[in-house]
C-alpha positions in Angstrom: 66.2 5.2 -26.8 65.6 4.7 -30.5 63.8 6.5 -33.3 61.0 3.9 -32.9 59.6 5.9 -30.0 57.9 8.4 -32.3 56.4 5.6 -34.5 53.0 4.3 -33.3 52.2 0.6 -33.0 49.6 -0.8 -35.5 46.9 -0.8 -32.9 47.6 2.9 -32.0 47.8 3.9 -35.7 44.6 2.1 -36.6 42.9 3.7 -33.6 43.9 7.2 -34.9 43.1 6.4 -38.5 39.4 7.5 -38.5 40.5 10.9 -37.2 43.3 11.2 -39.7 41.0 10.3 -42.6 38.3 12.8 -41.3 40.8 15.6 -40.9 42.0 15.3 -44.5 45.5 14.8 -43.3 48.0 13.3 -45.7 48.3 9.8 -44.1 51.3 8.9 -46.2 53.2 11.5 -44.1 52.7 9.5 -41.0 55.9 7.6 -39.9 54.0 4.4 -39.0 52.3 4.4 -42.4 55.6 4.8 -44.2 57.1 1.8 -42.4 54.2 -0.6 -42.0 53.0 -2.7 -45.0 50.0 -4.1 -43.0 48.6 -0.6 -42.3 49.2 0.5 -45.9 47.3 -2.6 -47.1 44.5 -1.8 -44.6 44.2 1.8 -45.9 44.1 0.5 -49.5 41.3 -1.9 -48.5 39.4 0.9 -46.8 39.7 3.1 -49.9 38.5 0.3 -52.1 35.5 -0.2 -49.8 34.7 3.5 -49.7 34.8 3.7 -53.5 32.5 0.7 -53.8 30.1 2.3 -51.4 30.1 5.6 -53.3 29.2 3.6 -56.5 26.4 1.8 -54.6 24.9 5.0 -53.2 25.7 7.9 -55.6 25.1 11.4 -54.4 22.1 12.8 -56.2 21.8 16.6 -56.3 18.3 17.9 -55.7 16.7 20.0 -58.4 17.3 23.8 -58.1 13.6 24.5 -57.4 13.4 22.1 -54.4 13.7 24.8 -51.7 11.1 27.0 -53.5 8.7 24.0 -53.5 9.4 23.3 -49.8 8.8 27.0 -48.9 5.6 27.1 -50.9 4.4 23.9 -49.3 5.0 25.3 -45.8 3.1 28.5 -46.7 0.1 26.6 -47.8 -0.3 24.2 -44.8 -3.5 24.5 -42.8 -3.3 27.1 -40.1 -0.3 28.9 -41.5 -0.5 32.6 -42.2 -0.4 33.5 -45.9 
């Protein structure tokens, strides 16, 4: 038996990749990632796509008074107690 038993195939690594990304794990610590140029290139492409998506749809913080306005609006709906 060789050391390769603890290294995932590309298909196995790529199947686990969404969970690794979501968990915040340091993907560069993964043995497969360290040895596979194709999967490193795939992750680089995914990071480029994610950054482009963030630029297309920037996060907009709502104004501080938004919840107050929502609460006031709910209090003044027909049939609601004041």
